[in-house]
C-alpha positions as CSV (number, residue, x, y, z in Angstrom):
1,M,-0.1,0.4,0.1
2,A,3.4,2.3,1.0
3,K,4.4,1.1,-2.4
4,A,1.5,2.5,-4.3
5,A,0.9,5.9,-2.6
6,G,4.1,6.4,-3.3
7,V,4.0,5.9,-7.4
8,V,0.3,7.8,-6.9
9,G,1.9,10.9,-4.9
10,A,4.9,11.3,-7.5
11,A,2.9,11.1,-10.4
12,T,0.4,13.5,-8.7
13,M,3.0,16.0,-7.6
14,L,3.9,16.3,-11.5
15,S,0.4,16.9,-12.0
16,R,0.1,19.6,-9.3
17,I,2.9,20.8,-10.7
18,F,1.5,21.3,-14.0
19,G,-1.9,22.7,-12.3
20,L,0.2,25.0,-10.4
21,L,1.5,26.2,-13.5
22,R,-1.3,26.2,-15.4
23,D,-2.9,28.6,-13.0
24,V,0.0,30.8,-12.8
25,V,-0.3,31.2,-16.8
26,I,-4.1,32.0,-16.0
27,A,-3.5,34.2,-13.5
28,A,-0.6,36.3,-15.6
29,F,-3.2,36.5,-18.6
30,F,-6.7,36.9,-17.6
31,G,-5.9,38.1,-13.6
32,A,-8.8,38.2,-10.9
33,G,-12.2,40.0,-12.2
34,W,-15.6,39.2,-13.9
35,K,-14.2,37.5,-16.8
36,T,-12.1,34.8,-14.7
37,D,-15.5,34.5,-12.2
38,A,-17.4,33.8,-15.0
39,F,-15.1,30.9,-16.3
40,W,-14.5,29.1,-13.0
41,V,-17.9,29.2,-12.5
42,A,-18.8,27.3,-16.1
43,Y,-16.0,25.1,-15.1
44,R,-16.9,24.1,-11.8
45,I,-20.3,22.8,-12.6
46,P,-18.6,19.9,-15.2
47,N,-15.8,19.4,-12.7
48,M,-18.2,19.2,-9.5
49,L,-19.7,16.3,-11.9
50,R,-16.4,14.4,-12.7
51,R,-16.1,14.4,-9.0
52,L,-19.6,13.2,-8.3
53,L,-20.0,10.7,-10.8
54,G,-16.4,9.9,-11.4
55,E,-13.4,10.2,-9.1
56,G,-15.7,10.1,-6.0
57,A,-19.0,7.8,-6.4
58,L,-18.5,5.2,-9.8
59,T,-14.1,4.7,-8.2
60,I,-15.4,4.0,-4.3
61,S,-18.6,2.1,-5.6
62,F,-17.2,0.6,-8.5
63,V,-13.7,-0.9,-6.9
64,P,-14.6,-3.1,-4.2
65,V,-17.2,-5.3,-6.3
66,F,-14.6,-5.5,-9.3
67,T,-11.8,-6.6,-6.6
68,E,-14.0,-8.9,-4.8
69,Y,-15.0,-10.5,-8.3
70,L,-11.0,-10.6,-9.0
71,Q,-10.5,-12.3,-6.0
72,K,-13.6,-15.0,-6.1
73,K,-14.6,-15.1,-10.1
74,T,-12.7,-15.4,-13.1
75,K,-11.1,-12.7,-15.1
76,E,-13.8,-13.3,-17.8
77,E,-16.6,-12.8,-15.6
78,S,-14.7,-9.6,-13.8
79,L,-14.4,-8.1,-17.3
80,E,-18.1,-8.5,-18.3
81,L,-18.9,-6.6,-15.3
82,A,-16.5,-3.8,-16.4
83,S,-18.0,-4.1,-19.9
84,V,-21.5,-3.2,-18.5
85,V,-20.8,-0.6,-16.7
86,F,-18.6,1.0,-19.3
87,T,-21.8,0.4,-21.3
88,I,-24.4,1.9,-19.0
89,L,-22.3,4.8,-17.8
90,S,-21.1,6.1,-21.5
91,I,-25.4,6.3,-22.1
92,V,-26.2,7.8,-18.9
93,L,-23.3,10.3,-19.7
94,V,-24.4,11.1,-23.4
95,V,-28.1,11.9,-21.6
96,I,-26.1,14.3,-18.7
97,S,-24.1,15.9,-21.3
98,A,-27.1,16.8,-23.5
99,L,-29.3,18.3,-20.7
100,G,-26.3,20.4,-19.3
101,I,-26.0,22.0,-22.7
102,I,-29.7,22.4,-23.4
103,F,-30.4,23.5,-19.8
104,S,-26.7,25.7,-18.9
105,P,-28.9,29.1,-18.2
106,I,-31.0,27.6,-15.4
107,I,-27.6,25.8,-13.8
108,V,-25.5,28.7,-14.1
109,G,-28.5,30.9,-12.5
110,I,-28.8,28.5,-9.6
111,I,-24.8,28.0,-9.0
112,A,-24.3,31.4,-9.4
113,P,-27.1,33.5,-8.8
114,G,-25.5,36.8,-8.4
115,F,-24.6,36.7,-12.0
116,I,-28.2,37.5,-12.9
117,N,-27.6,40.8,-12.4
118,D,-25.0,41.2,-14.7
119,P,-26.2,40.2,-18.1
120,Q,-23.1,40.1,-19.7
121,Q,-21.0,38.3,-16.7
122,F,-23.9,35.4,-16.9
123,A,-24.1,35.2,-20.9
124,L,-20.1,34.5,-20.7
125,A,-20.7,31.9,-18.1
126,V,-23.5,29.9,-19.9
127,F,-21.5,30.0,-22.8
128,L,-18.6,29.0,-21.9
129,N,-20.4,26.0,-19.5
130,R,-22.3,24.9,-23.2
131,L,-18.5,24.5,-24.3
132,M,-17.3,22.7,-21.4
133,F,-20.3,20.3,-20.4
134,P,-18.9,17.5,-22.8
135,Y,-15.6,17.2,-20.3
136,I,-17.9,15.1,-18.1
137,F,-18.4,12.3,-20.4
138,F,-14.7,11.9,-21.2
139,I,-13.7,11.9,-17.7
140,A,-16.4,9.8,-16.1
141,L,-14.9,7.2,-18.4
142,V,-11.4,8.1,-17.2
143,A,-12.5,7.6,-13.6
144,L,-14.0,4.0,-14.6
145,C,-10.5,3.2,-16.5
146,M,-8.8,4.0,-13.5
147,G,-11.0,2.2,-11.2
148,I,-10.1,-1.3,-13.3
149,L,-6.3,-0.4,-13.9
150,N,-5.9,0.3,-9.7
151,S,-8.2,-3.1,-9.1
152,F,-5.1,-4.5,-11.2
153,Q,-2.3,-2.6,-9.1
154,H,-0.9,-0.3,-11.6
155,F,-1.3,3.3,-10.2
156,S,0.9,4.6,-12.5
157,A,-1.2,6.0,-15.8
158,P,-4.4,6.9,-14.2
159,A,-2.2,9.1,-12.0
160,L,-0.3,10.9,-14.6
161,S,-3.9,11.2,-16.6
162,P,-4.8,14.8,-15.0
163,V,-1.1,16.4,-16.6
164,M,-3.0,16.0,-20.0
165,L,-5.7,18.1,-18.9
166,N,-3.3,20.8,-17.4
167,I,-1.1,20.7,-20.4
168,A,-3.9,21.1,-22.7
169,M,-5.1,24.5,-20.5
170,I,-1.9,25.7,-20.9
171,A,-1.2,25.7,-24.6
172,A,-4.4,26.9,-25.3
173,A,-4.0,30.0,-23.0
174,L,-0.6,30.4,-24.8
175,T,-1.5,29.5,-28.0
176,L,-5.5,30.0,-28.9
177,R,-6.6,33.1,-27.4
178,D,-5.8,35.4,-29.7
179,Y,-8.2,33.4,-32.3
180,F,-11.3,34.0,-30.0
181,A,-13.3,37.8,-29.5
182,E,-13.4,36.3,-25.8
183,P,-10.0,35.4,-25.1
184,I,-10.7,32.9,-22.2
185,T,-12.8,30.9,-24.3
186,A,-9.3,29.3,-25.0
187,L,-9.6,28.1,-21.8
188,A,-12.6,25.9,-22.3
189,I,-11.4,24.7,-25.5
190,G,-8.4,23.3,-23.2
191,V,-10.5,21.7,-21.2
192,L,-12.6,19.6,-23.7
193,L,-9.1,18.9,-25.3
194,G,-7.6,17.6,-22.0
195,G,-10.7,15.8,-21.3
196,V,-9.9,13.6,-24.8
197,L,-6.7,13.3,-23.9
198,Q,-7.0,11.5,-20.7
199,L,-9.0,8.9,-21.9
200,V,-6.8,8.1,-25.0
201,M,-3.8,7.9,-22.3
202,Q,-5.5,4.7,-20.4
203,W,-6.4,2.8,-23.2
204,P,-2.6,1.2,-24.2
205,F,-2.7,-0.1,-20.2
206,L,-6.0,-1.5,-20.2
207,V,-4.4,-3.3,-23.3
208,K,-1.9,-4.2,-21.4
209,F,-3.7,-5.9,-19.2
210,K,-5.8,-7.3,-21.8
211,V,-8.7,-5.6,-21.1
212,K,-11.5,-5.2,-23.9
213,L,-14.2,-3.4,-22.6
214,K,-17.1,-4.1,-25.2
215,T,-20.8,-3.0,-25.8
216,K,-22.9,-5.1,-23.5
217,I,-26.5,-4.1,-21.9
218,D,-27.3,-6.3,-18.9
219,L,-29.5,-4.0,-16.5
220,K,-30.1,-7.6,-14.5
221,H,-26.5,-8.2,-13.8
222,P,-25.6,-8.7,-10.0
223,G,-22.4,-7.2,-9.9
224,L,-23.9,-4.1,-11.5
225,K,-26.9,-4.2,-8.7
226,Q,-23.8,-3.9,-6.0
227,I,-22.2,-1.2,-7.6
228,G,-25.7,0.8,-7.7
229,Y,-26.4,0.4,-4.5
230,L,-23.1,1.6,-3.6
231,F,-23.2,4.3,-6.4
232,L,-26.5,6.5,-5.5
233,P,-25.4,7.1,-1.8
234,A,-21.8,7.5,-3.0
235,V,-22.7,10.6,-5.2
236,F,-23.2,12.7,-2.2
237,S,-20.8,11.0,0.5
238,S,-17.8,11.0,-1.1
239,S,-18.1,14.7,-2.6
240,V,-19.6,16.3,0.2
241,N,-16.3,18.3,0.3
242,T,-16.6,19.2,-3.4
243,L,-20.3,20.6,-3.0
244,N,-19.3,22.2,0.0
245,V,-16.7,24.2,-2.0
246,F,-19.6,24.5,-4.7
247,V,-22.3,25.9,-2.3
248,G,-19.1,28.5,-1.4
249,T,-19.1,29.5,-5.0
250,I,-22.8,30.4,-5.0
251,L,-22.3,32.1,-2.2
252,A,-19.4,34.1,-3.3
253,S,-21.2,35.2,-6.3
254,L,-22.9,37.3,-4.4
255,L,-20.1,38.8,-2.8
256,P,-17.7,41.7,-4.3
257,Y,-16.1,40.8,-7.5
258,G,-12.7,38.6,-7.6
259,S,-14.2,36.2,-4.4
260,V,-15.1,33.2,-6.7
261,T,-11.5,33.8,-8.0
262,Y,-9.8,34.2,-4.8
263,L,-11.6,30.9,-3.2
264,F,-10.7,28.7,-6.1
265,Y,-6.9,29.5,-6.0
266,A,-6.6,29.2,-2.4
267,D,-8.4,25.9,-2.9
268,R,-5.7,25.0,-5.8
269,V,-2.9,25.6,-3.3
270,M,-4.2,23.4,-0.7
271,E,-5.0,20.6,-3.1
272,L,-1.2,20.5,-3.7
273,P,-0.3,18.5,-0.3
274,L,-3.9,16.8,-0.7
275,G,-3.5,15.4,-3.9
276,V,0.5,14.1,-3.3
277,F,-0.1,13.0,0.2
278,A,-3.5,12.4,1.2
279,I,-5.3,11.7,-2.5
280,A,-2.4,9.5,-2.9
281,I,-2.8,7.0,0.0
282,G,-6.6,7.6,0.1
283,T,-6.5,6.1,-4.0
284,A,-3.7,3.0,-2.6
285,T,-6.0,2.2,0.1
286,L,-9.5,1.7,-1.6
287,P,-8.0,-1.7,-3.5
288,S,-6.0,-2.8,-0.2
289,F,-8.9,-1.9,2.1
290,S,-11.2,-4.3,-0.5
291,R,-9.1,-7.3,-0.4
292,H,-9.0,-7.5,3.3
293,V,-12.6,-7.4,3.5
294,A,-13.0,-10.0,0.6
295,E,-10.5,-12.2,2.9
296,Q,-12.5,-11.2,6.0
297,N,-9.6,-10.4,7.3
298,I,-10.8,-7.6,9.6
299,E,-7.8,-7.3,11.7
300,E,-5.7,-6.5,9.0
301,L,-8.3,-3.8,7.7
302,K,-7.6,-2.3,11.2
303,S,-3.8,-2.3,10.8
304,S,-3.8,-0.8,7.3
305,L,-6.4,1.4,8.5
306,S,-4.0,2.7,11.1
307,F,-1.1,2.7,9.3
308,S,-2.8,4.7,6.5
309,L,-4.2,7.5,8.9
310,R,-0.8,7.7,10.7
311,L,1.2,7.8,7.3
312,T,-1.3,10.7,5.8
313,L,-1.1,12.9,8.9
314,F,2.6,12.4,9.2
315,L,3.0,14.5,5.8
316,I,0.0,16.5,6.1
317,I,-0.2,18.3,9.6
318,P,3.6,20.0,8.6
319,S,1.8,21.0,5.6
320,M,-1.0,22.2,7.5
321,V,1.0,24.4,9.5
322,A,3.2,25.7,6.8
323,L,0.5,26.5,4.2
324,M,-0.9,28.8,7.4
325,V,2.2,30.5,8.4
326,L,3.7,30.7,4.5
327,S,0.3,31.5,2.8
328,Q,1.1,34.8,1.7
329,P,4.1,34.2,0.2
330,I,3.1,31.1,-1.4
331,V,0.3,33.2,-3.2
332,S,2.5,36.0,-4.2
333,V,5.4,33.6,-5.3
334,L,2.9,32.0,-7.5
335,F,0.5,34.1,-8.8
336,Q,1.2,37.8,-8.1
337,R,2.2,39.0,-11.7
338,G,0.5,40.7,-14.5
339,A,-3.5,41.6,-13.8
340,F,-2.7,39.4,-10.6
341,D,-1.7,42.3,-8.0
342,A,-0.7,42.6,-4.3
343,R,-4.1,43.1,-3.5
344,A,-5.6,39.8,-5.1
345,A,-2.6,38.1,-3.6
346,I,-3.4,39.1,0.0
347,L,-6.9,38.3,-0.2
348,T,-6.2,34.5,-1.8
349,G,-3.6,34.2,0.9
350,Q,-6.2,35.0,3.6
351,A,-8.8,32.1,2.3
352,L,-5.8,29.5,2.3
353,I,-5.5,30.0,6.0
354,C,-9.2,29.8,6.6
355,Y,-9.1,26.6,4.1
356,S,-5.9,24.6,5.7
357,L,-7.4,24.6,9.3
358,G,-9.3,21.9,8.0
359,L,-6.5,20.3,5.8
360,W,-6.0,17.4,8.1
361,A,-9.8,16.4,8.1
362,F,-9.8,17.1,4.3
363,S,-6.7,14.7,4.3
364,I,-8.0,11.8,5.9
365,I,-12.1,11.9,5.0
366,R,-10.9,9.7,1.9
367,V,-9.4,7.1,3.9
368,Y,-12.4,6.6,6.0
369,I,-14.8,6.8,3.1
370,S,-12.5,3.8,1.5
371,A,-12.8,2.0,4.9
372,F,-16.9,2.1,5.1
373,Y,-16.7,1.1,1.2
374,S,-14.9,-1.7,1.2
375,L,-17.1,-3.0,3.7
376,K,-19.9,-2.5,1.3
377,D,-21.7,0.0,3.9
378,S,-22.9,3.0,2.3
379,K,-25.4,4.5,4.8
380,W,-22.6,6.2,7.5
381,P,-20.9,7.8,4.9
382,L,-24.2,9.5,3.4
383,K,-25.4,10.6,7.1
384,A,-22.1,11.8,8.1
385,A,-22.1,13.9,4.9
386,L,-25.6,15.1,5.2
387,I,-24.6,16.4,8.7
388,A,-21.6,18.0,7.2
389,F,-23.2,19.6,4.3
390,G,-25.8,21.4,6.5
391,G,-23.4,22.8,8.9
392,N,-21.5,24.0,6.0
393,I,-24.5,25.7,4.7
394,I,-25.3,27.2,8.5
395,F,-21.7,28.5,8.6
396,S,-21.6,29.9,5.6
397,V,-24.6,32.0,6.4
398,L,-23.3,32.9,9.4
399,L,-19.5,33.7,8.3
400,M,-20.3,34.9,4.7
401,Y,-21.0,38.8,5.4
402,P,-19.0,39.7,8.3
403,L,-15.8,37.7,7.1
404,K,-16.6,37.8,3.4
405,H,-15.1,34.5,1.0
406,N,-12.6,34.5,4.2
407,G,-16.1,33.3,5.6
408,L,-17.0,30.9,3.1
409,A,-13.4,29.2,3.6
410,L,-13.5,28.9,7.3
411,A,-17.1,27.0,7.1
412,N,-15.8,24.6,4.6
413,S,-13.0,23.5,7.1
414,F,-15.5,23.6,10.0
415,A,-18.1,21.2,7.8
416,V,-15.0,18.6,6.6
417,I,-14.3,18.4,10.5
418,I,-17.5,17.7,11.6
419,N,-17.5,15.0,8.8
420,I,-14.7,13.2,10.0
421,F,-16.0,13.3,13.4
422,V,-19.4,11.3,13.2
423,L,-17.5,8.9,10.8
424,N,-14.8,7.9,13.4
425,M,-17.3,7.4,15.9
426,A,-19.8,5.1,13.0
427,L,-16.2,3.0,12.0
428,K,-15.1,2.2,15.9
429,K,-18.9,1.4,16.3
430,K,-18.2,-1.2,13.3
431,I,-15.2,-2.7,13.4
432,G,-14.0,-2.0,17.3
433,K,-11.1,0.2,18.2
434,F,-8.6,0.9,15.5
435,L,-7.0,4.0,17.0
436,D,-4.7,2.5,19.7
437,K,-1.7,4.0,22.1
438,L,0.5,3.5,18.7
439,F,-1.4,5.9,16.5
440,Y,-1.5,8.8,19.5
441,M,2.1,8.7,20.2
442,S,2.3,9.2,16.5
443,I,0.6,12.1,16.5
444,A,2.1,13.7,19.4
445,K,5.4,13.3,17.5
446,I,4.5,14.7,14.9
447,I,2.7,17.5,16.3
448,L,6.1,18.1,18.4
449,S,8.0,17.8,14.9
450,S,5.8,20.4,13.2
451,L,6.1,23.3,16.0
452,V,9.8,23.1,16.1
453,M,9.4,23.4,11.9
454,L,7.1,26.5,12.5
455,G,9.4,27.7,15.2
456,V,12.2,27.5,12.6
457,I,10.4,29.4,9.7
458,L,9.4,32.2,12.6
459,L,13.0,32.9,13.1
460,I,13.8,32.8,9.7
461,N,11.3,35.3,9.5
462,Y,12.7,37.5,11.8
463,Y,16.0,37.9,10.2
464,L,14.6,37.8,6.4
465,S,11.1,39.8,7.0
466,W,8.4,39.0,4.2
467,D,7.8,42.1,1.9
468,I,4.9,41.5,-0.6
469,T,6.3,44.4,-2.8
470,A,9.7,43.4,-3.7
471,N,10.8,41.9,-6.7
472,F,10.2,38.5,-7.5
473,Q,13.4,36.8,-7.0
474,D,13.5,38.3,-3.2
475,K,10.5,36.5,-2.6
476,A,11.1,33.4,-4.2
477,I,14.2,33.0,-2.7
478,Y,12.6,33.7,0.6
479,L,9.8,31.3,0.1
480,L,12.3,28.6,-0.8
481,V,14.7,28.9,1.9
482,T,12.0,28.7,4.6
483,I,10.2,25.8,2.9
484,V,13.6,24.0,2.4
485,A,14.8,24.9,6.5
486,G,11.1,24.5,7.8
487,A,11.1,20.7,6.1
488,F,14.9,20.0,6.9
489,S,14.1,20.7,10.7
490,F,10.9,18.8,10.7
491,F,12.5,15.5,9.4
492,I,15.1,15.3,11.4
493,V,13.2,16.0,14.6
494,A,11.1,13.4,13.7
495,Y,14.0,11.5,12.9
496,F,15.3,11.6,16.6
497,L,12.1,11.0,17.9
498,K,12.1,8.0,16.4
499,S,8.9,8.6,14.3
500,R,7.9,5.1,12.6
501,E,6.8,7.1,9.6
502,I,9.3,8.3,8.6
503,H,11.4,5.5,9.4
504,A,9.0,3.5,7.1
505,L,9.4,6.5,4.4
506,V,13.3,5.9,4.7
507,K,13.4,2.2,4.3
508,L,11.0,2.2,1.3
509,V,13.2,5.0,-0.2
510,K,16.4,2.8,0.6
511,N,14.5,-0.2,-0.7
512,R,13.9,1.2,-3.9
513,L,17.3,3.1,-4.5
514,G,18.5,-0.7,-3.8
515,R,16.5,-2.3,-6.8
516,S,17.9,0.8,-8.9
């Protein structure tokens, strides 16, 4: 599981680097204003459906059932199930894409009601949304291919596929913007092209594992019924965080211009540690958890669950501290250029602090949900998601006017923390105690190491004070020095505290270097 997480983490790191490069390009050419707000709202709609129907619900409902088929049935029967799901999913996606294009004005009006008062911004958002809606067709099929490959213990190609989306958007922004009356249209073309390229990228690896997806309609297939039973609750429970961010987008459209963009860029920065560490580990856990359950080995499930949580938090807690204390330098170095000025960087950095407060909870929710779905339990994730969703709406309404866009980010953090506490209590009742003394000792060492790291960063800031008006080179040097010194101090302290997680990582690296 750790090896798989390492593969996914490395691939996701590359994807996130290209993603940040994409955001840097977009910020430089298009800034933070009403046109970028229109684009990000239009993009969030198919992107949310991707997370709801694709990487979220489809993956966590398909992988446990498909893994069980691989364990207990023949490969032919397993691939028959995959073909049935592929066929039914393709038909559903065509319908969803057509409806999305037809009803785009209504959808945008619901998602961004504040745009209705500005006909020009509303019309642009509708146009871009219609252009990008077919993206959901391609990316949901990508998610199915990813689930199949992950079940065969292949993780690199699925994890690398988002790189194609980022490359396509960067290329479109650089080369196509002058060909349209509204230059930001180029980004929508890049999104659509990126979806096609991601799907094409999966096919050679499916062929390698001799997976041939055929057209086959069998609505009575028992495996399809199992997936359907898990899928519907998973649509909501696995993507409640996405929905909470989406609610934030709706409410942010009622706030001053730029609010949607500030939240988007803050969320993008936070997704770097989430993708590289948390999602990588979460992706690797689902097939492993599913095998333990298929073998009826609950003790191994508990052991894997505890290890996954410890490893995730070992990497995420110091990341959370660093994002909060270095929020302004990070945002400024990444985005402050061209049309994205110092004021936009400051407001985005404030949102990043608020999002980061819940980073530890965002990071482990995928592990908890994987555990429930490996146990074929979709009810508790749904209950927890409903509670968290309601909490997010309440906190958002209470905080959005006194704290503006920061209140929406803070509400999102509160909601995911509520979700984690509910899932933790439910899972403990279901499988028994799984957070033992070893877990809490590890967390204590992680927190102590993170506090030392914080002290080092603050000490550097005392001698090299941060200046948002400085030139790019000085700001980049400041950020590089603080990150390197902070990371070095964290790992050194953790090593001397004999943290199990860092010793496991060191051993893994040594083994891989030895094989090389």
